[in-house]
C-alpha positions in Angstrom: 0.0 0.0 0.0 2.0 3.0 -1.3 -0.7 5.3 0.1 0.4 4.1 3.6 3.8 5.7 3.1 2.1 9.0 2.0 -0.2 8.9 5.0 2.6 8.1 7.5 4.7 10.9 6.0 1.7 13.3 6.5 1.2 12.1 10.1 4.9 12.8 10.9 4.4 16.4 9.9 2.3 17.0 13.1 4.6 16.8 16.1 1.5 16.4 18.4 0.6 12.9 17.0 1.0 10.0 19.5 2.3 6.8 17.9 1.1 3.5 19.3 3.0 0.6 17.9 1.3 -2.8 18.2 -2.3 -3.6 19.1 -2.2 -6.7 21.2 -1.5 -7.2 24.8 1.7 -5.2 24.6 1.9 -1.8 22.9 4.4 1.1 22.9 3.1 4.6 23.1 5.5 7.3 21.7 5.3 11.0 21.4 6.5 12.8 18.3 9.2 14.9 20.0 12.0 15.3 17.4 10.2 13.2 14.8 11.9 12.9 11.4 10.5 12.3 8.0 10.1 8.6 7.4 12.6 6.7 5.3 11.8 3.8 3.0 14.4 1.1 2.4 13.7 -2.3 0.8 10.0 -2.1 1.5 10.3 -1.1 5.1 9.3 2.3 6.5 11.4 3.6 9.4 9.9 6.3 11.6 12.3 7.8 14.1 12.0 10.4 16.8 14.3 11.7 19.6 14.2 8.5 21.8 12.5 5.8 19.8 12.0 4.4 16.3 10.1 1.6 14.6 10.2 -0.3 11.3 7.1 -1.5 9.5 6.9 -3.4 6.2 4.8 -1.7 3.6 3.6 -5.1 2.4 2.3 -5.9 5.9 -0.2 -3.0 5.8 -3.3 -4.2 4.2 -5.9 -1.8 5.6 -6.1 1.8 6.9 -8.9 3.3 8.9 -9.6 6.7 10.2 -11.2 6.0 13.6 -13.4 7.9 16.0 -13.8 5.9 19.1 -14.9 6.1 22.7 -12.1 6.4 25.2 -11.8 6.9 28.9 -15.6 6.4 29.3 -17.3 9.5 27.9 -14.6 11.0 25.7 -13.9 10.4 22.0 -10.4 9.9 20.5 -9.4 10.2 16.9 -6.6 8.2 15.2 -5.5 6.5 12.0 -5.2 2.7 12.3 -2.9 0.6 10.1 -3.9 -3.0 10.0 -2.5 -6.3 8.7 -3.9 -9.2 6.8 -5.6 -10.8 9.8 -7.2 -7.4 10.7 -4.7 -7.0 13.6 -3.6 -3.5 14.6 -0.1 -2.8 13.5 0.2 0.9 14.2 -2.0 3.8 15.3 -1.4 7.5 15.0 -3.5 9.4 17.5 -4.3 13.1 16.9 -4.3 15.4 19.8 -7.5 14.8 21.8 -9.9 17.6 21.2 -11.4 17.1 24.6 -8.1 17.6 26.5 -6.0 20.7 26.9 -2.2 21.0 26.6 -1.9 19.7 30.2 -4.1 16.7 29.4 -7.0 18.0 31.5 -10.5 17.6 30.3 -12.0 20.6 28.6 -14.7 21.6 26.1 -14.3 20.6 22.5 -11.4 22.3 20.8 -12.4 22.5 17.2 -8.9 23.2 15.9 -7.7 19.8 17.2 -10.6 18.1 15.6 -10.0 19.9 12.3 -6.6 18.3 12.0 -8.2 14.9 12.0 -11.0 15.8 9.7 -8.8 17.6 7.2 -6.5 14.5 6.9 -9.5 12.1 6.8 -11.1 14.1 4.0 -7.8 14.0 2.1 -7.5 10.2 2.3 -10.9 8.6 2.9 -12.0 6.6 -0.1 -8.6 6.2 -1.6 -7.3 2.6 -1.9 -9.9 1.3 0.5 -9.3 3.8 3.3 -12.4 4.1 5.4 -13.8 6.1 8.3 -14.8 3.8 11.2 -16.8 4.4 14.3 -18.6 2.0 16.6 -22.2 1.2 15.6 -24.7 3.6 17.1 -22.1 6.1 18.1 -23.0 9.7 17.3 -20.3 11.7 15.7 -18.2 14.3 17.6 -17.2 15.5 14.2 
């Protein structure tokens, strides 16, 4: 999925994105401090920041979803999910939560934070099977 590389490159342009590597019982949450533009070498993307990095094979990414999901009970979170052939979560890029302030304290909706998610979703949704997902019956915060 070449579009995966484009999307990961776009996500690294926002130094507020939280990168979550893995999706099973063990995950690694990483901030974007000092993040660099991704590199592609022999089919593997390397994303590197100040104190962490990961590699992911482009061929392993078989699905991409923009996700609006409930989190921490009554809040919503917004992220891009990269999945593999068995629908497993490989990687997520979380946008700054529009219901949290800069100190991660709950606040009223901050439309500028939500706009970053919506703008990128509008740019990519529908291309190469990229979809917008939200749990059934959930009303949109967008």
